[in-house]
C-alpha positions in Angstrom: -38.3 1.4 -131.0 -41.9 1.5 -130.2 -41.4 2.1 -126.5 -39.5 5.3 -127.1 -42.5 6.8 -129.0 -44.8 5.8 -126.1 -42.5 7.4 -123.5 -42.2 10.7 -125.5 -46.0 11.2 -125.2 -45.8 11.0 -121.4 -44.9 14.3 -119.7 -42.0 13.8 -117.2 -38.8 15.3 -116.2 -35.5 14.7 -117.9 -34.1 12.7 -115.0 -37.3 10.6 -114.8 -37.2 10.0 -118.5 -33.6 8.9 -118.2 -34.5 6.5 -115.4 -37.3 5.1 -117.5 -35.0 4.6 -120.5 -32.4 2.9 -118.3 -35.0 0.6 -116.7 -36.4 -0.1 -120.1 -33.0 -1.1 -121.6 -32.1 -3.2 -118.6 -35.5 -4.9 -118.9 -35.2 -5.4 -122.6 -31.7 -6.7 -122.1 -30.1 -4.6 -124.8 -26.5 -3.9 -124.6 -26.8 -0.3 -125.7 -27.0 1.1 -122.1 -25.1 -1.5 -120.2 -22.6 1.1 -119.3 -25.4 3.1 -117.6 -26.5 0.1 -115.7 -23.0 -0.6 -114.6 -22.7 3.0 -113.5 -26.0 2.6 -111.6 -24.6 -0.5 -109.9 -21.4 1.3 -109.0 -23.4 4.3 -107.7 -25.5 1.9 -105.6 -22.4 0.2 -104.2 -20.9 3.6 -103.5 -24.0 4.8 -101.7 -24.2 1.5 -99.7 -20.5 1.8 -98.7 -21.1 5.5 -97.7 -24.1 4.4 -95.6 -22.0 1.7 -93.9 -19.2 4.2 -93.3 -21.6 6.7 -91.8 -23.3 4.1 -89.6 -19.9 3.0 -88.3 -19.0 6.6 -87.6 -22.2 7.1 -85.7 -21.6 4.0 -83.7 -18.1 5.2 -82.8 -19.5 8.6 -81.8 -22.2 7.0 -79.7 -19.6 4.8 -78.0 -17.4 7.8 -77.4 -20.3 9.7 -75.9 -21.3 6.8 -73.6 -17.6 6.5 -72.5 -17.5 10.2 -71.7 -20.7 9.9 -69.7 -19.3 6.9 -67.8 -16.1 8.8 -67.1 -18.1 11.8 -65.9 -20.1 9.6 -63.6 -17.0 8.0 -62.2 -15.4 11.4 -61.6 -18.5 12.8 -59.8 -18.7 9.6 -57.7 -15.0 10.1 -56.7 -15.6 13.7 -55.9 -18.6 12.7 -53.7 -16.5 10.1 -51.9 -13.7 12.6 -51.3 -16.3 15.1 -50.0 -17.9 12.5 -47.7 -14.4 11.4 -46.4 -13.5 15.1 -45.6 -16.8 15.6 -43.8 -16.4 12.5 -41.8 -12.8 13.4 -40.9 -13.8 16.9 -39.8 -16.7 15.6 -37.7 -14.4 13.0 -36.1 -11.9 15.7 -35.2 -14.7 17.9 -33.8 -16.0 15.0 -31.7 -12.5 14.2 -30.4 -11.9 17.9 -29.5 -15.3 18.0 -27.7 -14.4 14.8 -25.8 -11.0 16.1 -24.8 -12.6 19.4 -23.5 -15.2 17.3 -21.6 -12.5 15.2 -20.0 -10.6 18.4 -19.0 -13.8 19.9 -17.6 -14.6 16.7 -15.7 -11.1 16.6 -14.3 -11.5 20.3 -13.3 -14.8 19.5 -11.6 -13.3 16.6 -9.8 -10.4 18.7 -8.6 -12.7 21.4 -7.4 -15.0 18.9 -5.6 -12.0 17.3 -3.9 -10.7 20.7 -2.8 -14.1 21.7 -1.4 -14.6 18.4 0.2 -11.1 18.6 1.7 -12.1 21.7 3.5 -15.4 20.4 4.8 -14.6 16.9 6.1 -12.6 15.1 3.4 -15.0 12.6 1.8 -13.2 10.0 -0.2 -12.5 10.3 -3.9 -15.0 7.5 -4.5 -17.8 9.7 -3.1 -16.6 12.6 -5.4 -16.8 10.2 -8.4 -20.3 9.1 -7.5 -21.4 12.7 -7.0 -19.9 13.7 -10.5 -21.5 10.6 -12.1 -24.9 11.8 -10.8 -24.4 15.2 -12.3 
């Protein structure tokens, strides 16, 4: 075979030389290396299947990562809502306590004003309320 003699004169690695021979035989259509071509086809299919499998695994990992991020966001949002609810509740309680203390103080002031006014000339409770409102 003339092409083998030409290839022997070209310096190349053994693997490259093997590829050239296989390509040559495939091109020439000889049946001497059809097993090699079939093996190349099988290797190609195996590599393709491997790439598809890896791509699917990567997609699954990405979906899992996105799901975990979403769950984390939901958890943080729930924690924030709980925190805000607790703050609101404590502020409401504080305001209610202050309002109750203010009512008690106003009642005390009213009582004191009525007692003092009772000694001085007994103005009506309406006058006491007006005086407290001005304060």
